[in-house]
N, C-alpha and C positions, 0 to 999 in steps of 0.2 A: 725191792727198788734197784733199779737200774743203776749201774756206775753213774749215766749222765745225771739222772735225775735226783742222785744222792749228790752229786757235786752242787746243784742247784739249789737244792735244800740246803747246803754247807753255807753258801754263799748269803742264801736270805737269811739264815740263821746268826750268822756272823754281823750282819748290817742290822739285824733287828738287836742284836747286842750291844753294839756300838749307839744305836740310839736309845737303849736304855743305861747303858754307864754312863754317857754324858749328859743325859736328859735332854736331847736334843729338840722335843717336841711335846708341847703341851696339847690336851685335847681340845679340839673347837678351834684353834689358831689358824691363819692362813699362812701357807708354805710356797713359796716362789721357788720353783726349779729352774735353772739357768741349762739349756739343751744347747750343744753347739753341733751336733750330729754326729760327735765320734762316738766310739765305742763307751768312752767312761761316762759322759752325760746321759747316753740312751740307757746305758745299764742302770745308773742311777734312779731316772724317772720310772722304768722297768719295777727296780725293786723297791722303792717306795710307793709304787701303786699297788705292789703285791702285798707289802708290809701294812699298809692301810685298809687293805680288805680284811686282814685278818687279824689286826691288834684291836683291843678294845679302846686306845686310844686314838680316836678318828681326827684327822686333820683336813683342811679343804687345801688340795693341790693344784697349783697352777703352773704351765711352763711358758718359758718366753725363749725364743731366739734373738739374739742381737746380728740383725745384718750388718755388715762392715762394707757402706758404699764406696766405691772407688777402690777397692781391695783385689779386683781384678778375677775374683773367684765368687759364684755365687751357687749355695746349696738348695736342692729342691725343697723349698719350704711348704711346698704342698704334702709331700711325703712326712715331712716333721708335723704336720698340723692331723695328718691319719693317724700318725703312730701315736699321738697324744689321745686323740679321740677314741681310738681301741681301748685305750687304759682309763678313759672316762676323764680325763683330766684337760681343762680349758688351755688352749694355745693361744699365745700372745707374740707377734712379730714385730719389734722394732728395728727402724732402720737409721744408720748412724753414720753421718760424713765426717771423714777424719784425713787428716794430711801426715802419714808417717815420716814424710821427709820434711816437716817443718823444722824440727829440732834435731838436727845432726849428732848433737850430743848424748841424746838420751838411746836406750836400747830399743827397738823398733817392737820387740817382745811387749816390753814393759808398756810401750804407749799404747799399742792394741788392746793389751788387758786391761790398761786404766780406762781407756772408753768403753770397751765392752762391761766392765764393773760399773761404772759410772750410770751406764743405761739401765742395767737391771736395779741397782740401787732405786734411782727415779721411778722404774714401774713395780717395784716393790712396795714404794710409797703411796703410787697411785692406788695400787690394788689393796693398800691396806694389810701388807704381809707381815707379822712379826717376824718371820725367819727367810733367809735367802740360802737355797742347799745347791752348792756346787759339787761336781764330780772328780774332785782331787781324791786320788789314793795314797796309799802307803809310800808309794816310789816319789811322788809328787812331795809329799811331805820330808821326808828323808833328803831330796835333791835339794830341795830349798834351805834346809838345815846346814849342809855341805859348802851351799854356795853364798850363805851369810858368814859362816866361818871363813871361807877362804876369799871373800872378797871384800866383806866387811869387817871382819874380826868380832863378830857378835856371834852369841849362841841362841838361835832362833829360828825356828822354822814356822810351820804353818797349824795354827789350833784348829782342833776339831771343833771346838765350839766358840765362837768369838763376838762378843758383843760391841756393837758399832753405833756412833751417834747417841750416845749416853743411854744406851740400852732400848733405842726406838726402834732399831732392826738388829738381828744377830745373824751371824753369816754360820752355816754349819756346813758339816763335811761328813756326811754318813759311811761312804766309803774309805776313811780314814783308816781302816785296820787292814784292808783288804790289798793286797800285792797287785801290782800291774797285770800279772800273768793269769792270777784270779780273774780279774775283770773281763780281761779279753776273752778266757775259754768261757766264763759266763755269757758274753756277749755272742760267741758263735754257737753256742749249744741252744740258748734261746733264739737263734736265729734273727737277731736284731737287724733292723735296717740300718747298718751303719754307714755312713756318708763319710768319703776321705775328702780332706781339703788339703792339699799341700801348699804350707807356707814358704813362700820365696826365701825367708830369712831363717827357716827353722834349723837347717844344720850349721849354721854358723854362729848362731846364739848360744849365750852360755849354759842356760839350763841344758839344752840337748847334749852338750859335750860334759855337763856333769852327770848326766845320766849315765853314760859311759863309764864314768870313774864310778858310778854307783855299781854296775853291772862287774866292774872289776872286782870290786870289795865283794861281789857277793860269789865271784869266783872262787875267792880265796876262802871264805865263811860262808856258806851256806846260810846262817842265820843271821848275817850282816845287816841285811836292810831292819828287820824286827828289832835286833837289838839297837841300830842306830834310833829308831823311833821311841824304842822304852826309853832311853837314855836321857831324853828330853824331860821324862817324869822321875828320873833317877839320879839327881844331880847332886853329887856330895862336893858341897862349898869347902869343906875344911881341906880339901886337895884341889882347890882351885886358886890361882892368886891372881 
Protein backbone atom coordinates (compact mmCIF):
# COMPACT_ATOMS: atom_id res chain seq x y z
CA UNK A 1 0.00 0.00 0.00
CA UNK A 2 1.37 3.41 -1.00
CA UNK A 3 1.88 6.06 1.72
CA UNK A 4 -1.04 8.09 0.35
CA UNK A 5 -3.37 5.09 0.46
CA UNK A 6 -2.13 4.21 3.94
CA UNK A 7 -2.92 7.71 5.18
CA UNK A 8 -6.45 7.61 3.72
CA UNK A 9 -6.97 4.21 5.34
CA UNK A 10 -5.72 5.59 8.67
CA UNK A 11 -8.12 8.53 8.60
CA UNK A 12 -11.07 6.33 7.65
CA UNK A 13 -10.18 3.87 10.39
CA UNK A 14 -9.92 6.63 13.01
CA UNK A 15 -13.29 8.00 11.93
CA UNK A 16 -14.82 4.55 12.25
CA UNK A 17 -13.28 4.16 15.70
CA UNK A 18 -14.80 7.49 16.77
CA UNK A 19 -18.22 6.40 15.53
CA UNK A 20 -17.89 3.16 17.50
CA UNK A 21 -16.37 4.71 20.64
CA UNK A 22 -19.14 7.30 21.02
CA UNK A 23 -21.95 5.12 19.55
CA UNK A 24 -22.75 7.92 17.12
CA UNK A 25 -25.10 5.97 14.85
CA UNK A 26 -27.71 3.26 15.14
CA UNK A 27 -28.61 1.00 12.25
CA UNK A 28 -31.42 2.18 10.00
CA UNK A 29 -31.63 5.77 11.28
CA UNK A 30 -31.55 8.89 9.12
CA UNK A 31 -28.52 11.14 9.35
CA UNK A 32 -28.33 14.69 7.99
CA UNK A 33 -24.82 15.89 7.11
CA UNK A 34 -24.26 19.64 6.96
CA UNK A 35 -21.92 20.61 4.11
CA UNK A 36 -20.49 24.09 3.63
CA UNK A 37 -18.29 23.25 0.64
CA UNK A 38 -15.11 23.48 2.68
CA UNK A 39 -12.55 20.75 3.34
CA UNK A 40 -14.02 19.73 6.70
CA UNK A 41 -17.61 19.11 5.67
CA UNK A 42 -16.73 17.51 2.32
CA UNK A 43 -14.27 15.22 4.05
CA UNK A 44 -16.96 14.37 6.57
CA UNK A 45 -19.46 13.37 3.90
CA UNK A 46 -16.85 11.40 1.96
CA UNK A 47 -15.75 9.59 5.13
CA UNK A 48 -19.30 8.79 6.22
CA UNK A 49 -20.23 7.52 2.75
CA UNK A 50 -17.14 5.27 2.78
CA UNK A 51 -17.93 4.09 6.32
CA UNK A 52 -21.55 3.38 5.40
CA UNK A 53 -20.50 1.22 2.44
CA UNK A 54 -18.37 -1.10 4.53
CA UNK A 55 -20.07 -0.98 7.92
CA UNK A 56 -22.64 -3.60 8.98
CA UNK A 57 -24.47 -0.71 10.70
CA UNK A 58 -26.16 0.98 7.74
CA UNK A 59 -27.70 4.44 8.00
CA UNK A 60 -29.56 6.65 5.54
CA UNK A 61 -27.38 9.67 4.73
CA UNK A 62 -28.72 13.03 3.58
CA UNK A 63 -26.65 16.14 2.84
CA UNK A 64 -27.66 19.77 3.19
CA UNK A 65 -26.14 23.12 2.29
CA UNK A 66 -27.51 26.31 3.83
CA UNK A 67 -27.12 29.30 1.52
CA UNK A 68 -27.06 32.64 3.29
CA UNK A 69 -28.72 35.16 1.00
CA UNK A 70 -27.42 38.71 1.16
CA UNK A 71 -24.06 37.48 2.39
CA UNK A 72 -22.24 38.56 -0.77
CA UNK A 73 -20.76 35.23 -1.90
CA UNK A 74 -22.38 32.02 -3.10
CA UNK A 75 -20.90 28.63 -3.71
CA UNK A 76 -21.38 26.44 -6.74
CA UNK A 77 -24.34 24.47 -5.40
CA UNK A 78 -24.56 22.42 -8.59
CA UNK A 79 -21.04 21.13 -7.89
CA UNK A 80 -22.08 20.35 -4.31
CA UNK A 81 -25.06 18.42 -5.61
CA UNK A 82 -22.85 16.43 -7.98
CA UNK A 83 -20.42 15.70 -5.14
CA UNK A 84 -23.26 14.21 -3.09
CA UNK A 85 -24.77 12.25 -5.98
CA UNK A 86 -21.40 10.67 -6.72
CA UNK A 87 -21.57 9.27 -3.19
CA UNK A 88 -25.23 8.30 -3.56
CA UNK A 89 -26.33 10.81 -0.92
CA UNK A 90 -29.46 12.95 -1.54
CA UNK A 91 -28.63 16.67 -1.58
CA UNK A 92 -30.85 19.42 -0.12
CA UNK A 93 -30.36 23.16 -0.56
CA UNK A 94 -32.00 25.69 1.74
CA UNK A 95 -31.74 29.45 1.49
CA UNK A 96 -31.84 31.72 4.53
CA UNK A 97 -32.13 35.51 4.55
CA UNK A 98 -30.24 37.13 7.44
CA UNK A 99 -29.12 40.59 8.45
CA UNK A 100 -25.80 40.23 10.27
CA UNK A 101 -25.73 43.98 11.03
CA UNK A 102 -29.07 43.96 12.84
CA UNK A 103 -27.57 43.30 16.28
CA UNK A 104 -24.22 45.08 16.54
CA UNK A 105 -23.65 43.73 20.06
CA UNK A 106 -23.39 40.13 18.88
CA UNK A 107 -20.44 38.51 17.14
CA UNK A 108 -21.20 38.16 13.42
CA UNK A 109 -19.69 34.68 13.31
CA UNK A 110 -22.04 33.66 16.12
CA UNK A 111 -25.08 35.07 14.32
CA UNK A 112 -24.17 33.43 11.01
CA UNK A 113 -23.58 30.09 12.72
CA UNK A 114 -26.83 30.37 14.66
CA UNK A 115 -28.92 30.97 11.54
CA UNK A 116 -27.23 28.11 9.68
CA UNK A 117 -27.70 25.77 12.63
CA UNK A 118 -31.39 26.65 12.99
CA UNK A 119 -31.97 25.94 9.29
CA UNK A 120 -30.25 22.56 9.67
CA UNK A 121 -32.37 21.76 12.72
CA UNK A 122 -35.53 22.56 10.78
CA UNK A 123 -34.46 20.45 7.80
CA UNK A 124 -33.48 17.53 10.04
CA UNK A 125 -36.98 17.68 11.52
CA UNK A 126 -38.59 17.78 8.07
CA UNK A 127 -36.54 14.78 6.91
CA UNK A 128 -37.16 12.90 10.16
CA UNK A 129 -33.43 12.61 10.80
CA UNK A 130 -32.34 11.38 14.23
CA UNK A 131 -28.78 12.70 13.88
CA UNK A 132 -27.18 15.87 12.53
CA UNK A 133 -23.50 15.39 11.63
CA UNK A 134 -21.19 18.41 11.48
CA UNK A 135 -17.59 18.62 10.30
CA UNK A 136 -15.92 20.00 13.43
CA UNK A 137 -12.52 18.43 14.06
CA UNK A 138 -10.24 18.26 17.10
CA UNK A 139 -8.80 21.74 16.52
CA UNK A 140 -12.31 23.24 16.53
CA UNK A 141 -13.21 21.44 19.74
CA UNK A 142 -10.05 22.52 21.56
CA UNK A 143 -10.28 26.11 20.28
CA UNK A 144 -13.82 26.27 21.68
CA UNK A 145 -12.54 24.95 25.00
CA UNK A 146 -9.91 27.71 25.18
CA UNK A 147 -12.43 30.37 24.11
CA UNK A 148 -14.88 29.36 26.83
CA UNK A 149 -12.13 29.39 29.44
CA UNK A 150 -10.71 32.75 28.33
CA UNK A 151 -13.93 34.62 27.56
CA UNK A 152 -16.53 33.01 29.84
CA UNK A 153 -14.54 31.44 32.66
CA UNK A 154 -16.12 28.02 32.11
CA UNK A 155 -14.60 24.65 31.23
CA UNK A 156 -16.61 23.52 28.20
CA UNK A 157 -15.83 22.56 24.65
CA UNK A 158 -17.79 20.87 21.85
CA UNK A 159 -19.27 17.46 22.58
CA UNK A 160 -18.62 14.71 20.03
CA UNK A 161 -22.19 13.57 20.76
CA UNK A 162 -24.82 15.99 22.07
CA UNK A 163 -28.55 15.19 22.47
CA UNK A 164 -30.83 18.14 21.69
CA UNK A 165 -34.53 18.91 22.08
CA UNK A 166 -35.01 16.30 24.79
CA UNK A 167 -33.36 13.66 22.62
CA UNK A 168 -35.43 14.30 19.49
CA UNK A 169 -32.22 15.12 17.62
CA UNK A 170 -28.59 14.35 18.40
CA UNK A 171 -25.71 16.43 17.10
CA UNK A 172 -22.63 14.34 16.28
CA UNK A 173 -19.08 15.21 15.25
CA UNK A 174 -17.45 12.11 13.67
CA UNK A 175 -14.22 14.05 12.92
CA UNK A 176 -13.79 14.95 16.58
CA UNK A 177 -10.58 12.94 17.04
CA UNK A 178 -8.95 14.12 13.79
CA UNK A 179 -6.63 17.12 13.77
CA UNK A 180 -7.23 19.78 11.15
CA UNK A 181 -3.97 18.90 9.40
CA UNK A 182 -5.20 15.33 8.97
CA UNK A 183 -8.51 16.48 7.50
CA UNK A 184 -6.73 18.87 5.14
CA UNK A 185 -4.37 16.14 3.93
CA UNK A 186 -7.27 13.72 3.45
CA UNK A 187 -9.15 16.25 1.30
CA UNK A 188 -6.03 16.82 -0.81
CA UNK A 189 -5.26 13.12 -1.32
CA UNK A 190 -8.89 12.31 -2.18
CA UNK A 191 -8.99 15.32 -4.53
CA UNK A 192 -12.19 16.59 -3.01
CA UNK A 193 -13.69 19.54 -4.86
CA UNK A 194 -13.23 22.02 -2.03
CA UNK A 195 -14.78 25.45 -2.51
CA UNK A 196 -13.20 28.37 -0.71
CA UNK A 197 -15.44 31.01 0.77
CA UNK A 198 -13.57 33.89 2.36
CA UNK A 199 -15.52 35.25 5.29
CA UNK A 200 -15.25 39.07 5.48
CA UNK A 201 -15.22 38.84 9.28
CA UNK A 202 -13.08 35.73 9.79
CA UNK A 203 -9.72 37.32 10.52
CA UNK A 204 -11.15 39.73 13.08
CA UNK A 205 -13.16 37.22 15.08
CA UNK A 206 -12.15 35.54 18.31
CA UNK A 207 -12.20 31.96 16.96
CA UNK A 208 -9.57 32.72 14.33
CA UNK A 209 -7.41 34.42 16.93
CA UNK A 210 -7.79 31.54 19.36
CA UNK A 211 -6.65 29.10 16.66
CA UNK A 212 -3.47 31.15 16.39
CA UNK A 213 -3.00 30.70 20.14
CA UNK A 214 -3.59 26.97 19.71
CA UNK A 215 -0.92 26.74 17.03
CA UNK A 216 1.45 28.54 19.39
CA UNK A 217 0.79 25.93 22.06
CA UNK A 218 1.36 23.15 19.51
CA UNK A 219 4.72 24.71 18.67
CA UNK A 220 5.70 24.43 22.34
CA UNK A 221 4.34 20.90 22.77
CA UNK A 222 3.48 18.72 19.73
CA UNK A 223 0.89 16.85 21.81
CA UNK A 224 -0.81 20.02 23.10
CA UNK A 225 -3.94 19.72 20.97
CA UNK A 226 -4.59 16.08 21.76
CA UNK A 227 -3.81 16.57 25.45
CA UNK A 228 -6.21 19.51 25.67
CA UNK A 229 -8.86 17.33 24.02
CA UNK A 230 -8.19 14.49 26.46
CA UNK A 231 -8.32 16.87 29.42
CA UNK A 232 -12.07 17.27 28.92
CA UNK A 233 -12.57 13.65 29.97
CA UNK A 234 -9.79 13.56 32.60
CA UNK A 235 -11.03 16.16 35.04
CA UNK A 236 -9.60 15.87 38.57
CA UNK A 237 -12.09 17.83 40.59
CA UNK A 238 -10.09 17.52 43.79
CA UNK A 239 -7.50 19.88 42.31
CA UNK A 240 -10.08 22.45 41.19
CA UNK A 241 -11.61 25.16 43.31
